[in-house]
C-alpha angles and dihedrals in degrees: 000000000000115000128196114196128202118197120217118229090264093061113096127231088247092059090046089053090052090057091050091047088060090057099255124134111248137182132168148206086250094055094045094041093233096145117155097016111151115248095249093054090043091055090051089051092050092048092049090052097041093235133153113230121229114192146143089222111112090192085086088072088076111111094235092058102075125156114200094219094044143261128250115197114195107220107195128135116241095022097226128136093249089066100030099049097063091044093050093045091052091049094048090049090054091044092055094046103037099038092225114197108231097176109138094344129130110213121191100206113211138124091279090057092050092050089067088070098048111116 
């Protein structure tokens, strides 16, 4: 399955580069200059562009904020690259191997989520 990711404004360039390194298409709020867009309009934008959102923002867990292609919420504390990079790399490795279907799902990506895939 082909995935196109869209990074929220709270996702660093380093995390965006990791996604690209894994061979996925990626764009961002930063690249498109969409700073300050309210979440409802942002969801409409993502749905129109068939993109999967990657964010640290847990507000996207609200039922009314649904992205057709899916939402991945990075759940690390503190939300710094040194903690987020290994988590994202592990997830993208699983995604490539397992062919996870992200359509319409909201995934809270943390160590507990990754443990589901340990064999």
